[in-house]
N, C-alpha and C positions, 0 to 999 in steps of 0.2 A: 212457422215457429217464430219467434221473437227473435234475437241477441239480443244479448245478456249485455246491463252493461258494465260500461269497465270499471273495474272498484276504485273508488279517490283516490290520489296520492300518486296512482305507477302513472309514467311517463306515456305520452302518447306520441311524444318522439314529430314532436312540431314546433314550426323557432323558438316558440315561448320554452322549451326545454333549452336551449342554444343557450339563449341569451341570458338564464338564467346559470346555467355552465357558465360562463364568461362572469356572469358578475359575482358567481362566486370562486373565481379563478381570483383572489386577493396574493398580492405579492408574496409574503410570508409562504403559501400554499406551491404557488409556482417554482419555488428556490427547492421545496421537498420534491416536488414533480421531475425537476431537473436530474437528480441526482437518482430517483427511481429508489429511495432509501432510504431507510434511518438512522444513516451512523452518524455517530458524534460529528464529523466533520460538515453536517447536511442538514443539522439541527442547529451548529453554529453561527452557519451561512446564513441559515433562513433567519434567524435570532438578529443578526446585525443589519440586513437586509430591513431586517425591521425598522429596527430601531433609524437608521438611513430614512426612510417612510415617515416615520414621526418626523425628526428632526428638518425633513422637508415641510409636513404638516407645516408645521410652527411657524415657522418660514414665511408662510404663503399665507399665513392666518396675521401677518405683522402687515406684506406689504398691501395686501387688501384694505387694513386701514389706515396704511402709513398719513395720506392725509388730514386725517380725522383726527389723530393721536399727536401730541405734544414729546418731541424728544424721536426722532424717529427719521425724517430726510436733516440733510444737510450733513455735513463737514465735523469731524469733532477737535479736530485744533492739532492735531495728532499726528507726525511720522511713524508708517509700519517702518518693520525693517527693510527692507522695500525703499525707501525713502522718499511711498509714497503717500501721497493722503488717504486717509482712514476716515471712510461714509461711516454715519452711525449702524448703517446695516451693518455692515461690513463687523462690527465690533460686535450687535445682537446676534448672526448668525453664528457667526465664530463661538459664542456661549452658549449658544441652543447645542450643536455638536458637543462642547462639552460636557454641559448637562445628561443629553441625554445619552452617551457614552459609560458617564459615571456610574452609570447604574445596570447597567450588562450586563458585565459580572466580567467580559469577555475580552477587551479593549484594553490592553497595559498604557499603549501610546498613542497619544494620537499626533502631528503633523502635520501644520498646517501656512500658507504662508503668511498669512497675520500673526506668525508668534516666532521669532528669534529662533526658540529650541524648543526640542518636544517636548508636551505638559502630559505628566507621567500622572498615570493612578496607581497609587499603591499598593490598595485593597483590591485591584483587580489582576495585579500582576503577576501574585503566587502561580494562581490560574489563568488569568489570560492570554494568550501565547499572538492577539492579535494587535495591529496597526495601522491605525484608520486614517490615510492623507488626503486633504481636502483644499479646495480653496470651497470656503463658504460664502462669497459672492461673488461669481462674474458677472464681470460687468457694472461693476456699482458706479458709478457715470452715468449707467439708463436711471439710478434710484429715483434721481425727485423731479423724470419726464415721463415718469409709466410709464414705460420702454420693457421689454425682457429684460430679463436676472437667469442668471443659472446658478447650480449649486455643482461642483467634482469631486467626485469622490473615488476611491480606491483604498484595496485592503491586501495586507503584504502581514505574512507566517513572521514571528522575529527568528529571527534567528540568534542562538547564544542567548548569554545572559542578560548582557548590559547592563554586569553592576557599577560602570562608569559613566551611566547616563552620556553615552556620548551618540549611540543611535548609530553604528559604525557600518551593521549589516543594513539600513537605510539606502547605503552608498550603494546597489546595486541594478541591473538596468531591471525593464520593467516588465519584463520577461517573470521577477518573479512575482510579481499580483497577482493574486487568485480572486479580483474582480475588480470591476471600476463599471464604473457608470456617470449621469447627471444626472442632477432635478434642472428643471426650466418651467419656471416662472413667468406664463405668457396666459394669455384667455381664460387659459385652463393651465392644475398645474398635472405636468408628466416627470415621471420618475425610465429613463435610459437603463439598462445594467446589461453585465454581462457575467458569468464563471464560469467564461472560454469554454463555454456548453451554447455561443448563439447569443444575437440580441435580442433582448425584446422589454417589446416600450408599453408602458402603464397609466392608467389616468387614474386623477383624485376626484373619485366622483361625492362631492361635497356629503349629500346626505346620506351615505352611507361610513365614513369618515376613513374609506380605504381606499390605493392605490389597487384599481380594476384593472387587467391585461387587457390593452389594446390589440397587441399583434406581435406576431413571433418572430423569430427567425425573422430578422428584418436584412434584408440585403442590399448594400445599397450598389446602385445604377454604377455599371463599367465605366460611363462617360457621362457627361452631361454639361449642362447651358452657363450653369452659374458658376461665376469666381468672385470669392471673397473676399477681401486685403484691403485694406486703408489706404486707398489711393494720394492720400496727403503727406505720408511719407517718402511719395514715388523720388525724389531727387536726393536721397536720403540713404538710398539704396543702392547696390551695389550694380551695377550695368547690366549683364546678366538676369534679374527680375523686372527690369526697366523695361529691357526690349520682348519679354514676355509679356507686361502689357500692350504692350506698340500692338503685338500677335491678336491681341484678343479683338482690341478695340479697332481692327480693320479687318478685323475675322467674322463675319454675319452668323448672328445665332447666339452668342455670348452674352450675358449677363451681369451687370455688378450686383451685389443687393452685402450689404455690407451695414449690420445695426449697432457695434460695438459691446457687442455682449457675441463671447464666442459661443456658448451653450447655443445660446439661438439659432448661431452661423448655422455652428455645426450640424445643429437636431436638424434643418432645411438640407445639407446636403447632403443627410445618409438618409434622408426622403427622397428630394426630390435626384440627386447624383451634383455634382461638380468635384467645386476644391475647395477651400478653405489657406490662406496664404498668412504668416505674419514673419514676415524675411526677417533677418539682421540687419544695422545699419552700415554704413563704412564707416560709423565710429566705436559704431557696438556693436559686432557682426556677431558675439552671443544671441543677437533679438531679448524682447521683453517677458516672455511665458517663462513660467515656471515649468524643469521638467518634469519633478515629482508629483506635483499637486494640477498640474495643467496638463499639460502637452504629453504624459506615461499613461495615465489615466483613459484619458480620449485615444489614444494612441490604439492600445487595447483594447477601446470597444469596436473600430472601425476595422482595424484587424479581421476582429471576430465577424466585421460582415461581409467583409469580404474586398476593402478595400486597403488603404496604405497609407503610411504615415513618414515621413524623412525633415531629416535636415536639411537635405538638399542628397545629403553625400554619406549618410547615416541611416540604417532605419534608425527611429525614435525608441523603438526598441530594444537597441542594442547597445542604445548611449548608457555609458555608467556613468556616472552621476561624482564627483568629486568633492561635492560641498552639498549643503541642505535643500538650498536656497537657489542650485545650479540652471542656470538658465540657458535656453535653444531657441534656434529657427524651428520653424516648423511648418508642412509643406504637408494637407492634410487633406485624402478625398474620396474620391474614387480611380481606380487603377489606369485607367486611361490619361486622367486627366493629370495626375501624378507626375505619372511616366513624362506626357511635355515637357514639364514644368522644370522636371528632370534636364530634358533633350537640350534646353537654352542656358544651362545651369552650362553643361557639359559642354558646352563648344564656345560657351564661354570661358573655359579655363584651357 
């Protein structure tokens, strides 16, 4: 008796089916799967993550052709609200996020480190109750040298009416974030996000034009061998940070890795373990990194992966800013690696 052929189109449960399942797990679909429901909130966050993905695709496309196009590389000749020189890619990426979210219908305000005040989208505000906070291009000093760059984002739900456009409800701890993540523009374009249900990474497949699931429920190693810090600032730090660096210099097994783009360095720490530091200096103890646009979103993500983020004295997610562009020191990474840095700070006081 001959065995009947399996009907065409039915699963054969081989590796190709698993591969196809992965290829079908797009970013927006994955968000809905996280909720396991089709509530309005789930649909909103799925749509918002889809718009963030679109912004990432537009920025990645621009970067991939940067050396072939005029007006992409170099400085604009202007200064941003922090007094820093503005790169042309900073302006382009900031405009991309604004344009993308104007069409979302969900986001009422966008707050960026490139803009002194939040950008309001009046047509979205009657119904759109979400705010996007973002750093459009992290590591823009790498733009002209074809090195890795990133974008950092967080989503918050608007509290109150904000009739005076003061955005005072944004002056709240990072625990008010409902989603956060980053886009890494490297050899491939990756998007890593969390909605408070673990950390998940996606890779842009140019042939599909979609971010496809790469890894679910990423966990940062408790302890790693990488330390990432700009040692060029060594003599400007408090002695406790200098003592920590002396410790890793004389301890076998540590490797220094610092790219000049925080997203790239944080991604390495997330995958391989270790710690990233951006201390304040003696003259500027508040540090350089913006709490709302950089430190808090990355802290949300790393905590979801099992790591920690602190100023050295307080968990980053517990810091309540007094202004939109508040800066903060940052120590972020695996739990034991962060604790080791904290031990030097505690012994120094």
